[in-house]
C-alpha positions as CSV (number, residue, x, y, z in Angstrom):
1,M,0.0,0.0,0.0
2,K,1.4,3.4,-1.0
3,I,1.2,6.2,1.6
4,Y,0.6,9.5,0.0
5,D,1.8,12.9,1.1
6,F,1.3,16.5,-0.1
7,E,4.4,18.6,-0.3
8,G,6.2,16.2,2.0
9,E,3.5,16.1,4.7
10,K,0.6,13.8,5.4
11,N,-1.9,16.5,6.2
12,I,-2.5,20.2,5.4
13,S,-4.1,21.1,8.7
14,G,-1.3,20.4,11.2
15,D,0.1,23.9,11.2
16,R,-3.3,25.4,11.7
17,I,-4.2,23.0,14.5
18,H,-1.0,23.9,16.2
19,Q,-1.7,27.7,15.8
20,A,-5.2,27.4,17.2
21,R,-4.1,25.1,20.0
22,T,-1.4,27.5,21.1
23,A,-3.6,30.5,20.8
24,M,-6.0,28.8,23.2
25,R,-3.0,28.0,25.5
26,L,-3.8,24.3,25.4
27,S,-1.2,21.6,25.7
28,Q,-1.3,18.7,23.4
29,A,-2.5,16.5,26.2
30,D,-5.3,19.0,26.9
31,L,-6.3,19.0,23.3
32,A,-6.3,15.2,23.2
33,A,-8.5,15.2,26.3
34,R,-11.0,17.6,24.7
35,M,-11.1,15.5,21.6
36,Q,-11.8,12.4,23.6
37,V,-14.7,14.1,25.5
38,N,-16.1,14.9,22.0
39,G,-15.9,11.2,20.9
40,V,-12.5,11.0,19.2
41,T,-10.1,8.6,20.8
42,I,-6.7,10.2,20.2
43,E,-3.5,10.5,22.3
44,R,-1.1,13.3,22.8
45,E,1.5,11.6,20.6
46,A,-0.9,11.6,17.7
47,I,-1.6,15.3,18.2
48,S,2.2,15.9,18.0
49,K,2.5,13.8,14.8
50,I,-0.5,15.6,13.2
51,E,1.0,19.0,14.0
52,T,4.3,18.1,12.4
53,G,2.7,16.5,9.4
54,D,3.7,13.0,10.2
55,R,0.2,11.6,10.6
56,F,-3.0,11.7,8.4
57,V,-6.1,13.4,9.8
58,T,-9.4,11.7,9.2
59,D,-12.5,13.7,8.2
60,Y,-14.2,13.1,11.5
61,E,-11.1,14.1,13.4
62,L,-10.9,17.3,11.3
63,M,-14.6,18.0,12.2
64,V,-14.0,17.6,15.9
65,F,-10.7,19.6,15.8
66,A,-12.7,22.5,14.3
67,K,-15.3,22.2,17.0
68,V,-12.9,21.9,19.9
69,L,-10.6,24.7,18.7
70,N,-13.5,26.9,17.8
71,V,-12.5,27.4,14.2
72,S,-13.9,26.4,10.8
73,I,-12.9,23.4,8.9
74,E,-12.1,25.7,6.0
75,W,-9.7,27.6,8.2
76,L,-8.0,24.4,9.3
77,I,-7.4,23.4,5.7
78,G,-6.2,26.9,4.7
79,Q,-9.2,27.9,2.6
80,D,-10.2,30.7,4.9
81,Q,-7.7,33.2,6.2
82,K,-9.8,34.4,9.2
83,K,-10.5,32.3,12.3
84,D,-14.2,32.1,13.3
């Protein structure tokens, strides 16, 4: 099975997830806990890999990241320049 990447990364939302998380002053562990409360089982290590582009982000994870970080999905994928 071939694993695909885009410009050397496995996701396009990691930088924005990192920006939103740090703007909210959340640790990666805090973000993982909030994701888990919202139904997505994810560990701190996975958050780290997402932020560095070393892990794929599923569509349902992206939806919950947007909710937890109070931003739009469009902003997370770089289609909208303004945070909600």
